[in-house]
C-alpha positions as CSV (number, residue, x, y, z in Angstrom):
1,M,-25.6,-3.8,-7.2
2,E,-26.0,-2.4,-3.7
3,N,-23.9,0.5,-2.4
4,Q,-22.0,-1.7,0.0
5,Q,-21.0,-4.1,-2.8
6,L,-20.1,-1.2,-5.0
7,T,-17.9,0.4,-2.3
8,Q,-16.2,-3.0,-1.8
9,L,-15.5,-3.3,-5.5
10,I,-14.1,0.2,-5.7
11,R,-11.8,-0.4,-2.8
12,Q,-10.5,-3.6,-4.5
13,E,-10.1,-2.2,-8.0
14,L,-9.3,1.5,-7.5
15,P,-5.6,1.1,-6.5
16,G,-4.8,-0.9,-9.7
17,L,-6.9,1.4,-11.9
18,L,-5.0,4.4,-10.6
19,R,-1.7,2.8,-11.3
20,R,-2.7,1.9,-14.9
21,D,-4.9,4.8,-15.9
22,R,-3.2,8.2,-15.8
23,G,-6.4,10.0,-16.8
24,L,-8.4,8.5,-14.0
25,R,-5.5,9.3,-11.6
26,E,-5.5,12.9,-12.6
27,W,-9.3,13.1,-12.3
28,V,-9.2,11.8,-8.7
29,L,-6.3,14.2,-7.9
30,Q,-8.3,17.1,-9.3
31,L,-11.3,16.2,-7.1
32,T,-9.2,16.0,-4.0
33,R,-7.0,19.1,-4.6
34,E,-9.9,21.3,-3.4
35,R,-9.8,19.6,-0.1
36,Y,-6.2,18.6,0.6
37,A,-2.8,20.3,0.2
38,D,-0.5,18.8,-2.4
39,K,2.9,17.4,-1.5
40,G,4.8,20.6,-2.4
41,E,2.5,22.8,-0.4
42,T,2.7,20.4,2.6
43,E,6.5,20.3,2.5
44,S,6.7,24.1,2.2
45,R,4.6,24.5,5.3
46,F,6.6,21.9,7.2
47,D,9.9,23.7,6.2
48,R,8.5,27.0,7.4
49,V,7.6,25.5,10.8
50,L,11.0,23.9,11.1
51,D,12.7,27.3,10.3
52,E,10.6,29.0,12.9
53,L,11.5,26.4,15.5
54,R,15.2,26.9,14.7
55,R,14.9,30.6,15.2
56,L,13.3,30.1,18.6
């Protein structure tokens, strides 16, 4: 299977796999945590910016 075909298959199947397989979902989240802020961290930053804007 060529890379392009594999990429297309992953794009088709991954959403469903993530919904059904908690272990896979956690594994993908762990991989991406190093690169992206989680929801709580993002909301906290957003709230701090809003608070600062209110003070100004």
